[in-house]
LUMFIMI-252780 format. One line per field, with one value per residue (C-alpha): x negated, y, z; residue number from 1. Coordinates in steps of 0.5 Angstrom, whole numbers. Layout:
<guzas>
x	(X ...) $
y	(Y ...) $
z	(Z ...) $
num	(NUM ...) $
</guzas>
This chain:
<guzas>
x	(33 38 40 47 47 45 38 33 28 22 20 26 27 33 31 38 42 43 36 31 24 21 14 12 6 1 -4 -1 -2 3 3 0 5 13 19 25 32 38 44 49 55 49 44 37 30 24 17 17 10 6 7 6 10 16 19 18 22 28 29 29 34 38 38 41 47 44 45 42 48 48 42 43 37 29 25 17 14 8 5 -1 0 1 7 10 6 12 17 17 19 24 27 28 31 36 38 43 38 36 28 26 19 16 16 8 8 14 10 6 12 14 7 3 -3 -8 -6 -8 -14 -16 -15 -18 -25 -24 -22 -25 -23 -20 -14 -11 -11 -9 -4 -2 0 5 10 13 20 25 24 32 32 27 29 24 24 22 19 26 31 37 38 46 46 54 59 56 49 43 36 32 25 20 14 8 1 -6 -6 -4 -1 5 7 14 16 24 29 35 41 44 38 33 28 22 19 12 8 1 1 1 -5 -4 -2 -3 2 -2 -7 -3 -9 -8 -13 -13 -12 -16 -18 -20 -18 -13 -15 -15 -16 -11 -6 -6 -5 0 4 3 6 12 13 13 18 23 24 25 27 22 17 17 10 9 3 6 13 17 14 18 13 13 10 4 3 3 -2 -6 -6 -8 -14 -16 -17 -21 -26 -27 -28 -33 -37 -37 -38 -45 -47 -46 -50 -55 -55 -53 -51 -44 -46 -50 -45 -40 -44 -45 -38 -36 -41 -39 -31 -31 -30 -23 -20 -18 -17 -25 -26 -21 -22 -24 -18 -15 -21 -21 -13 -15 -20 -16 -10 -15 -22 -28 -31 -25 -23 -31 -31 -24 -27 -34 -30 -26 -32 -36 -30 -29 -37 -41) $
y	(-35 -41 -43 -44 -51 -51 -53 -48 -45 -41 -38 -34 -27 -23 -16 -13 -12 -19 -20 -25 -26 -33 -35 -39 -42 -42 -48 -49 -42 -37 -30 -30 -31 -28 -30 -26 -29 -23 -27 -24 -26 -28 -31 -29 -31 -26 -30 -37 -38 -43 -50 -53 -48 -50 -55 -50 -45 -50 -52 -45 -44 -50 -48 -41 -45 -44 -51 -54 -50 -44 -40 -35 -32 -33 -27 -26 -20 -23 -30 -31 -37 -35 -31 -36 -42 -46 -43 -50 -54 -49 -49 -56 -56 -51 -52 -47 -41 -37 -35 -28 -25 -20 -21 -22 -27 -31 -36 -38 -40 -44 -47 -46 -50 -44 -40 -47 -48 -41 -41 -48 -44 -39 -44 -50 -56 -51 -50 -56 -54 -47 -47 -54 -54 -50 -54 -52 -49 -50 -44 -43 -41 -36 -29 -24 -17 -11 -4 -4 -9 -10 -17 -18 -19 -19 -14 -9 -10 -10 -11 -6 -8 -3 -5 -4 -6 -5 -11 -15 -14 -18 -14 -11 -8 -9 -4 -7 -2 -3 -3 1 -4 -4 -11 -9 -15 -14 -7 -3 -8 -13 -11 -15 -13 -16 -10 -5 -6 -5 -7 -7 -13 -12 -19 -20 -20 -14 -9 -2 4 9 4 2 9 10 4 7 14 11 7 13 17 11 14 7 6 1 -3 -11 -14 -21 -20 -19 -17 -10 -3 3 8 9 15 14 7 9 14 10 5 10 12 5 4 10 8 1 3 9 4 -2 4 5 -2 -3 4 1 -6 -10 -17 -19 -22 -16 -12 -15 -15 -8 -6 -11 -7 0 -2 -6 0 1 -5 -7 -15 -15 -13 -18 -26 -30 -33 -26 -24 -31 -29 -22 -25 -30 -25 -20 -23 -18 -22 -23 -15 -13 -18 -15 -8 -10 -13 -6 -2 -7 -6 2 4 -2) $
z	(18 18 12 9 9 16 15 18 13 15 8 7 9 8 6 5 -1 -2 -4 0 0 -1 1 -5 -1 -6 -5 2 4 7 5 -1 -7 -6 -10 -10 -10 -12 -9 -13 -18 -23 -18 -21 -19 -20 -20 -19 -16 -19 -21 -15 -11 -15 -10 -5 -9 -11 -4 -1 -7 -5 3 0 -3 -10 -14 -20 -24 -20 -22 -28 -29 -28 -29 -29 -29 -33 -35 -30 -27 -19 -22 -28 -27 -24 -30 -33 -27 -25 -32 -31 -24 -26 -33 -34 -32 -38 -37 -38 -40 -44 -51 -51 -46 -49 -54 -48 -44 -50 -51 -45 -48 -50 -43 -39 -43 -42 -34 -34 -37 -31 -25 -27 -22 -17 -22 -20 -13 -14 -19 -22 -29 -33 -36 -43 -43 -49 -53 -54 -47 -47 -47 -50 -47 -51 -48 -44 -43 -38 -34 -32 -25 -25 -22 -26 -23 -27 -27 -31 -34 -36 -40 -35 -38 -36 -31 -37 -44 -42 -36 -34 -28 -26 -22 -19 -20 -14 -9 -12 -11 -16 -17 -19 -20 -20 -24 -17 -14 -8 -1 5 10 16 15 10 6 -2 -7 -15 -19 -25 -28 -35 -41 -41 -36 -38 -34 -37 -39 -32 -29 -34 -31 -24 -26 -30 -23 -19 -25 -24 -17 -13 -6 -5 -8 -8 -9 -11 -7 -2 1 1 2 4 3 -5 -7 -2 -4 -11 -10 -6 -12 -17 -12 -11 -19 -20 -14 -17 -24 -22 -18 -23 -28 -24 -24 -31 -33 -28 -32 -27 -28 -26 -19 -17 -19 -15 -9 -10 -11 -5 0 -2 -1 5 10 6 8 15 13 11 18 21 23 17 15 14 10 6 5 2 -3 -5 -7 -11 -11 -12 -18 -22 -21 -23 -29 -31 -31 -34 -40 -41 -40 -45 -50 -49 -49 -51) $
num	(1 2 3 4 5 6 7 8 9 10 11 12 13 14 15 16 17 18 19 20 21 22 23 24 25 26 27 28 29 30 31 32 33 34 35 36 37 38 39 40 41 42 43 44 45 46 47 48 49 50 51 52 53 54 55 56 57 58 59 60 61 62 63 64 65 66 67 68 69 70 71 72 73 74 75 76 77 78 79 80 81 82 83 84 85 86 87 88 89 90 91 92 93 94 95 96 97 98 99 100 101 102 103 104 105 106 107 108 109 110 111 112 113 114 115 116 117 118 119 120 121 122 123 124 125 126 127 128 129 130 131 132 133 134 135 136 137 138 139 140 141 142 143 144 145 146 147 148 149 150 151 152 153 154 155 156 157 158 159 160 161 162 163 164 165 166 167 168 169 170 171 172 173 174 175 176 177 178 179 180 181 182 183 184 185 186 187 188 189 190 191 192 193 194 195 196 197 198 199 200 201 202 203 204 205 206 207 208 209 210 211 212 213 214 215 216 217 218 219 220 221 222 223 224 225 226 227 228 229 230 231 232 233 234 235 236 237 238 239 240 241 242 243 244 245 246 247 248 249 250 251 252 253 254 255 256 257 258 259 260 261 262 263 264 265 266 267 268 269 270 271 272 273 274 275 276 277 278 279 280 281 282 283 284 285 286 287 288 289 290 291 292 293 294 295 296 297 298 299 300 301 302 303 304 305 306 307 308 309 310 311 312 313 314 315 316) $
</guzas>
C-alpha cells in the first residue's frame, strides 16, 4: 500500500475499520508474526513482535503518520517473545504510549531477566536470531489487566480484554467494540493463510487442555465478527475456525497421551505425533519453504513437550 508519507510500504495491509495488519518480519521471515495498528483517535498497537522486529514496526507506524508522540497504547495478548519481545524497544520509540498486559505478565515486562533466562534455556543460541533481547519497560508505564478490562481507543471506541489462559497463564483476547474483531493471540492456535491450516500452540509450561478449551469457548461466546491471528492474519469464518481449533487440540492431546502411556521419550513422541497428524496439514505437503514456515509457527517439539508437561502434572 502507499504510505501516508508517500513512501511505499510492503508489509502493511488495510483490513477495514481503521485496522492495519503489519508483518513484523520475525527473523526476516514474512507471514510469521503480525502486529495490528488500530488507527483511531488514540492509536493503539496490538502485539509488537520480537525485539529485532521493533524497527520494522516503528517504520510501519511512521509510514502511517504515527510519530513518536502519537501512539497512545501498546497492548500484548501475552508476553511470549514473538508477541511481546519488542515491548521495551517500542516503548522507547514511542515514549507517550502506555503498555497494557495481563497482570500475570506485567512484572516480566518491567524486569525481563527471568523470562529471558528461561527462553535462553529453551532456544540456546537461536534466541538471538529468532527473538533478540526483551528490554525492560518502566513500571509506571505498564497497565496491568485483570480478568477483564477496557482500553480507550478514543471517540467511544474500546478494546475489551478477556482473560484466556490455557496457552499461557498471562494470555488475553481482545475485542474491538467498533469492528467486532477478536485478537486471539495464540489461544486459538496458529493459522497459515497460504494453505488454511490451523494447528495448536501448546508450549510448556502453562498449557492446560480444559483451560484452553474453555478459552476457545469464551471466544465463541463473545460473538466476534472476525478473528485476527498473531500467526497469521484475519479469518472471517469464526465459528468453524474456533470449532476446528478445539478439535485440533483434542487430537494432539489424544496422540500425545497415547505416546505418554507407551512410555515414549520426547523425540519418539514428537515423531509419532508428526506422523499421525501430517495428513491434516496441506502446508506439510507443499514446498519445503512453506513446511518450514509452518513448523516455525507451531513447532511439533514445543507442542508435544507442552502437552507432556501437562500430562505429567495431572497424571504423573
